[in-house]
N, C-alpha and C positions, 0 to 999 in steps of 0.2 A: 440349738445347733448355733455356732457362731458364725456370723456373716464376715467373710474376708473381703478386704479391699483388694480384690484382684484385677489386675491389669495385663492383658496378653503381651508377651514378648515378641514384637513384630520382627526383632532380628533373628531371634531363635525360629520363629516360624518360616522367614524367609530362607534361613538354611535348609531347613527340611523339603520345602517345596520348590526351592531356586527362584522363587518370585518375591518381589517387594510389593507389589500392586501399587507402584509409584511410577511415575510417568514425567519426563522432563518436557518443558516448553520454553525452547529459545525463541525470542522475537526480537526485533531491532531495538523498541522502546515503547515501554507500556504507558508512558505520558501521553503517547498519539492516542488518541480517543478511539481509532480504527482498532488497534491492537489491544486496548482495554476491553472492547466489546468482544472482540475475537477471544481473547483469555476467557470471558465469562461462559460463552458458548461451550469452549473447550473443558472447562472445570464441570460445567453441569454435567455433561455427557460421560465425563469420566465417574464423578461422583455416583451417577444411576449404576454404574457397574462396579463399584467398590474401590475405584483408584484414587490416589491422591496426585496433585500434579505439584512439581516444583519449576518454578518460573525463573529464567534468566533473560537479562538485557544486553545485547552485543553492542548498542552503539554503533551499529554499521561497521564494526572494528572486526575484522577476521581473525586476529590474535586472541581476542576476547571470547570469539565464538569458538575457537579451537578449545580454549582453557576451560569454557564451560561444560563442552562436550566431554573432556577429561575428567571433570569435577563430578559431572553427572554420572558417567561411568563408573566412578569410585563409589557413588551413592548406591551402585548396583541397581539402576533404574531398570524397569523392563520394557521401555520403548521412549521414543523421542518423537514430539511435532518441534519443527524448525522452520522459520522464515530464513532462509540463508542469506548472508550479506551479498551474495551475487557475484562471487568471484570466479576464476576459471574453474573448469571441472576438476581438474587435478587437485585444486585446493579443498575437495571434499573427500579426498581418498582417506584422510584421515577418520572421516565419518563412517565410510563404507568399510574399512577396515576394522573398525570398533565392533563389528557384529552387533551391534544394538539395531533392532528393528525402527524405523523411522519413517514418517510422512511428511512432504512438505505443506506448508500452510502459507497463502498469499503468494507466494514466489515459488519457483523451482529452479532447478541446475538442467539444464539441456543434455540428456546422454545419461544420466543417473537414474538407476532403475529403482523408481521409487513413487509411490502414489503421491499425488498433488492435488490440492483443493484451493481453488483460485476463483478471483472474480472473471467475469468474461472482459478481460481488459481491452481487447482488439475492439470488440463489438462497440462497447461503451464509451470508448474515446473516438470510434468512427460516428457514432449519433451525436456526440457533443460537437465535434468539429464540423458535421455537416449542417448542423443548428446554427453555428455562428456563418458558415456559408450562405443559407438559406436567408441570414438576414443582412446580406450584402457584404461581409467581410470577406477579403482575401489576403491581406496581409495580418495573418494569425501568428502571433508569438506564442511559443511552447516552452514550457520550463519542465525539463525533465530531472528525472533523479540521478543517483550516482551511476556509473558506468557497470553493466552487467546484472544489474537489479531487474530481473525477468518482467516485473510488474510494469516498470517504467517502458521498459523496450518495446514491451507487446502494445502500450498505450500510443506509443510512439508510432508504431506501425498502422495503427487505426486512424490517427491523425493524418499520415502519409497516404493512406488508402482515400481518404476523403478529399484531399487535394487533388490527387492523381484522378478520381472519377469525374471531380469538377474541372479538371483541367486546367488547375491553378499551378503555377510553376512554384516549385519549393525554393524559399530563400534561406539560405544555411544561416545568415546574421539573426534569423528569428527564432533558432534554435538554440537555447541555452541550457545548463546545467545548474540545478542547486543541489542542496544537500539532503532534502526531504523535510527540513525544518524551517523554521519562521526565519530565523537570519538569513539562510542560504535564499528564501525566497524574495526577501528585500533586496538582497545583491544581485540576483538574476533578474529581477522585474527593474531595478535601477538600469541594468545593462541593455535592457530591451529600450525602455524609455528614453535614455540617453542616444538611441541611434539616429543618424541624420533624418531618416524615415521611419519612425517608430510604428510598432503594430497598431491596429485599431481594436484589436481583440488579444486577450492573452489566456491562454489555455494552461492552467496549474495541473500538475499530474498528482498531486495528494491535497489533503485538508491542510496540513500546517505550512505548506508552501503558499497555499492560497491566502491564509492570514498575512503572510509576509508580502504577498502582491499588493493586497487591500492597504496595508501600511505604506509601502512605497509610493503608491498611486497618490496618496494623501500628501505624503511628504513633498512631492512635485507639484503640489497645488492644484493637482487634478482632481476630477470626480469620475465615479464609474455610476452608471454606464454612460455619461454624457460626453466623456473625454475619451473613455477605452474601455470595452466591454471586458467582462471578466466570465469564465468560467472554470470549474474545478472537478476534478475526479475526486468525488468524496467530499463531505462536509461534517465536522463537529456537530452533534444534535442541536446543540445550543445557538449555533450560527442561523439556524432557520427561525428561530424566536427573536432573535436581539439585532441582527442586520437590517439596515433599512438604507437603501434598496435592497431586497433579500437576494441572495446568491442564486444562480443557476447552477446546478451541479449534477454530477453522475452519481446517484446513490449505491452503495455496496450493501452487502449483508454480511458483514464480519462475525456475528453470532451464527449465522447458519454455517460459515467457513470453519470456524473453530468446532461447531459441534459435529458435522459431518466427517471432518478430519479425525478427529479422536476417536468416533466410533468404528471408522476403517482401521485406524491404529490396533483398538482393542481386540478389532476381528481378526487381523493379522497376528496378534499376539496369542490369542485363542488358538488358532491354527495352526502356529508355529509349534505350539505344544503337542498336536496330534502329528503322528510320522504319516508320511506319504501325501501330504498335501502340498502342492506346488503354489509358490508365492506369485499372485497375479497383481499388477500394478492399474491404478486408475488415475486418469486425468480428468478431474471434475471442474467445471467453470460453471459458478453461480452466477445467475442472470443479473443483471444491473438494470436501473431504472434512470432516465433524464428528467430531473426534477425542474421544472421551469419556474425561475424567479424572475427578480426585476433588474438582473445585472447584465443583459445583454439587450443592446439596442439596435433597431434597424439601420443601416448605413445608407439613407437615401441623400439627395443632394443638400437637403437641408442640414442634416445631421453633419456631414463633411465640412459645410462651411463654418457652423458653429464650433466643431472640434478643431478646425484648424486656427480660427481666433482664439481659442482658448490656449492653444500650444504656443501660440506667437507671444501670448501675454505671459506664460510660464517662463519662456526662454528669455525674455526681455529681464524680467524680474531678477534671475539667477545672473545675468550677465552684469 
């Protein structure tokens, strides 16, 4: 018997079955450690069910998002996981009209009928802000992400709720926006530190922004937590090991987000192949955990006086 070097033709098989067993995964930036781990969870879940994954990065650009949806549609993917750029509802009409089954990961678009798997952003941000308040902080700066990104907006709601429940008046000057990347974190933190009355604590709403915050604090000749406390929503795994003082942050579970979202999408794909089954949508919030590091200092009278002294020295040197 002659052994043939046979490889199945996946294109021919897909024409027969009308399925390619490939799934698209559109995220904002795989260089962000959060999304790297999310992709790992999604890929593992897909492989368990015999699916392959095609990954694309939008860089928070709506036009790139539209482009990749069309490219993936031409590749005849069976379904799509997507972390949307966060634009208005009508900007996703191109996706819903494509008839590709899809599930949101990390973010969602309000009003779009699709399942979504997210961190529990509101509760996580509420707990982080409350932790700062319990340590005596009332002037808490917050660095948001881009307009319309649901994860950022939900975390802002948690921040606002913590202030409101503690009867702390919100100061619009303490709310600035970054671009969810390190340079944006530097610029946003500079804006806060250059205020006539700067915040005593800064809450960064993602991990890369937090790195920018720490860079800006150093560039101002200040130290955390002595001069300004810092707390972050998420942190790259390596920061826990190399940062000193260690960072207090809200831990997410991106692997579980990616894994559960992919499993849900595959369930939808399998049920879609069966007639008579109505589509149901799920909004799943994965719990977060506040990890206590050394980047938050209690703001007692002694701490206030030491901080004021250092800020005066910093201002004098810049002049």
